[in-house]
N, C-alpha and C positions, 0 to 999 in steps of 0.2 A: 580397454580400460573399463573397470567395473563401475557401478553407480557411485560407491563411496570415493573412489579415487577421482572420478569426474567432479563430484561436488566439492571435494576438498580442494581440487585444483581451481575451481571457480572461486571459491572463498578466498584462497591465498592470493589470486590475481586481483580481486577487488581490494583486498586489504593493503596492497601495495600503494594504491592511490588514496584510500581512506584509512590513514594510519591510526592505530590505537583504538579502533571501534569494532572488535570482532563480533560482539553481540549484535550490534546494528546490522552488520553485514549478514549474519545468520538469518536475521528476521527478513531482510530483503530477499534472500534465497528462498525462505519459507514461502513468502508471498508469491514469488515467481512459480515455484513448484505447485502451488495451490491454485494456479491460474487467477490470482487475485490482484488487487490494486492497493497501493500503499499511500497513506497519508503521513507526511513527515512534518511535525509541528514543532517549530523552533525558531530561535532568533536568527537574523541573517548572519552569514559568514561562518557557519559551522561545518560546511562540507556537504550540504544537501544536493547542490548541482553536481559536485565532483562524484557523489555516490551514483547518481543517475547515469552520468557519462561513463563512469568505470563499468557499470553493469553492462551497458550497451556495447562497449568496446570489448568486454570479455566474452561476449557472446557473438560478436561479428554481426550484430543486427542494426537495422536502420534506426536512427534517433532523431527526434525533433524536441526542441525546447520551445514552449509557448509561454511568453510573458504576459500574464494576466494583468490588465489595467482596467480603469474604470470605463474607458471608451471602447473596450474590446467587444466585437459583435459575435454572435454564433457563427455567422458565415466566415469570419476570420479563422475559425477553428475547423469547421466541418468542410468548407468548400462552397462553390457557388456555381450555378449554371449560366454560361455565357453564350450568347446567340452568335453562331458562326454564319455569316452572310454567304459564304462560299457553299456551305452545305444546306443553308436555309433551315437550320435546326439548332437547338440548344445542345451545348456540350458541357459536361460536368468537368469542372477543374477541382481536383481533390484539395482539401486543406491540409494543414500540418498534422491532423489527427491520424492520417494514413501512414503510420510508421509503426514499427514494433515496440519501441520503447519511447514513451511520451513523458517529458518532464513538464507538468502543469505548475509553472513557477509562480508562487504567491497567488494561489487560486482564490484566496478570499479577499483579493483586491479588485475583483471584477463584480458585476451586478448579478443578482439572482438568476435573471434570464440567461445570461451567458454561462453561469455555472450549470444551469440545467441542460444545456446543449450537450453535455458529456454523459448524461444519464444512460441514454440508449447504447452509446458506444461502450460504456463500462459494463453494462449489464448483459448486453447481447452481442457484442463484438460486431456491431454494424452501425450504419448511418442511414437514415431515411430522409430523403430530400426529393421534392417535386415528384412524388408518387413513385419513386425509384428507391430500392434498397441496395446499398453498396456494402459488401463485406470488408472488414478490416483485415490487414495482414496478420498472420499467425506466426509465432506467439505475439500476443498484445498485452501490453502492461502500462498502466498509468502510474507514475510517481508523482504526487502533488505535494508541493510544499505550502505550508500555511504559517503566516506570521501570527504571533499572539494577538488575541482580539483587542488588547489595550492599545496596540499600535494604531496610528491614525490612518484613516482611509480604508479600513477593513470592513467586509460584510460577512457576518457569520454564515457558515454553510448550513443549508437546511437539513432536517433530519433525514429526508429521503436521499440526499447527496452523501451524508456521512455513512449511511448504511451500505453504500456501494463500495467503500473501502474495506478490504479484508482486515487490514491491521493499521493502527495508528501508533507511530514510534516518535521518539525524540533522539536527536543525535547527541546533543550536549557538547560542552567544551572538552577539548583533549586535556590529558594530564600534562604536567610540565615537560616530561621527557619527550613525549610524542609532539608536543607543540614545538619543542626545540627542533625536532627533525623537520617539521613543517617549514619553520623559519630558515632552515639550511637549504630548502628547495627540494627536499627528497620527494614530496608528494607530487610536485610539478613534474619532476624528472620521470617518475614512475608512470604518471598518466601519459606523458608523451611516448613512452616506450611500451605501452600496454598493448598487447596483441590477443586475439581471440583464443580461448582455450575450449570453447564449445561452439555449436552452430544452432541455427533454428530448429532443425530436425532432431538434434539431440535433446533440446529443450522440451519439444513436444513429446518425445519419448519418455523423458523423466517425469513429465507432468502425468502422463498416463500410468506410470509406475507408482506415482504418489497416490492416484485414485484407487489402486489395487491394495494399498496398505490395510491390513485387517484392524477393525475396531471392534472389540468385544461388546457384547450387549451391556455388560456392567459399566463400561466406560461411556457408552451412549446414555445410559441412566445418570451417570455422574454429570455429564455435560448438561443434560436436561435439568437436573436438580439446580445447577448453578444458574441457568437461564431463568428457570421459573422462580427462583429466589429474587431476581432483579425485578420481576413483575409484581411481586407481593411486598417488596421493600418499602418501609414507611418513609424513607428519605428520597424515594425516586417517584417521579410522576410519569415516566415513561420507561418500560423495561425493554429487554433485548427481544428483537423480532425473530420469527423463525429463520429469516435469512442470516441473522446474527448467530443463531445456534448452528446452522449449516456451515457458517464461516469458521467457527471454532473447531468443528470436527475436520474440516478440509485442512485447516492449518495444522492440526495435530497430526494428520496423516503426513503432511509434507515434512514437519519436523522429524517424525519417525524415520522417514526415508533419508533425510539429512544425517541422522544419527547412525544410519546403516542398519535399520531395523525394518522388518516387514510387518510389524505390528505396533500398535500404540500402547503406551503405558500411562497411568495417571499423571505422571510428571509432565508429559506432553501437553496435556489440557491445563494443568496448573501454571506452566511456564508461559503459555499463550493467552491465558484468560483476560488479563489486563489489557494487552495490546489488541486482542480481538473484540472485546466487549465494551470497554470503558467509554468509547466514543459513540456508542449506540444507545446509551441511557441518558435520561435527563433528570437531574436532581430538582427538588422543590426549590424555589427561590426564597430562601429565608436566611436571616442573619442571627448570630448569637448576641448576647447583651453587649459584648465589646464592640460590635459593629462589623464583625468579620463574617463573611459568607461562609455557610457550612454546607456539607454535602459534596465533597470532592468525589467525582465518579471513580477514579482509580482506587481511592481508599475504600470505597464502598465495595468495589469488586474483591479487593484483597480481604475485606472483613467477611464477605460471602464465602470465599475460599476457605477461610479459617473455620467457618461454622459448617461447611458441607462435609459429610462423611466421605472419606476416600475409599473407593472399592478395593478389596484385597484379592 
C-alpha cells in the first residue's frame, strides 16, 4: 500500500467515528505526520474525546485519557518514585503520560504548575524526574482539549504552553444530517467496531517521509513574511516565535504528503496559517467605543495572509 492509500485509509477510518468533520480529521493527521501536538478548543460534547480515541484505535497504539482538574498534581501525570523495601531502593512508577496517544482533557481546568509538567514531554519526548530521564514511547502525541475561557474554573494556558501545540483547531457542531446519524447511534457503533489500519512503525515511517517533502526557498520566504508581519502588526503585542515559524513549515510538509505530493505549494501554508499561528500571538487588550474587545487573532492572521504577496 502506498503513502496516499495508507493516509486515505486512516482518514476514512477516523471519519467513521467522527462523522461529518473531514476537515478536522485532516488537521489531526497533519499534526500526527508533523510529530506535533494538537489543541482542540471547543464547548463540551462535540466529539473531542471521540476524535482522540478514534485516532489511537486506528493506529493500534496505546492510549491514555488524563482528566485535568484543579487538584491534579504533576506526579499524577508523570509518575512517582516509590521506595521498594525488598530491594532497598526507589522504583519509578510511570504515570499515564507514558502512552503513544494522550488525551489531556480540559487542560485549562488545572493549575499552571500542573500544566507546565507537560512542557518537557511535549517538546523533547521525555520526562526528567529525580535526576533520571525517561524516554516516552514513539510515536507520541498529545491531544489537549480546552474549554472556552469564559467557562467557570478555567486557567488560561501560558504562552510557553500554547507554543508547544503545532495546531489549534475547533470541532464545532455537526450539521443536521450528520447529527441525525449520531442520534441513530452510528458513531457509537462505528467506534466499537474500529480496528487498526496502520501501526506505530508505519506512523514513524510516514513522519520521516513528511520531513523529506521539499519546500522551495520562495515558500520559506513566504512563511517568514507572514511570521514577521505578526511581529510588526500594530494590533499584536506578541508575534509568532521561531518555533511557530518552524511549526508552520512542518505542518505544510505534512499536508503536502497527505495530498500525495512530495513538494509544498503556497496553498499548504495559506490553509494552515490560522491553525498554526493564531494561538501563538497576543493581541493588545483594548476595546472599541461600543465596549467590544477588538483584535481577534484569527482575523489578524487572515488579514496578514490577504496582504502578503504569494510566490509564483
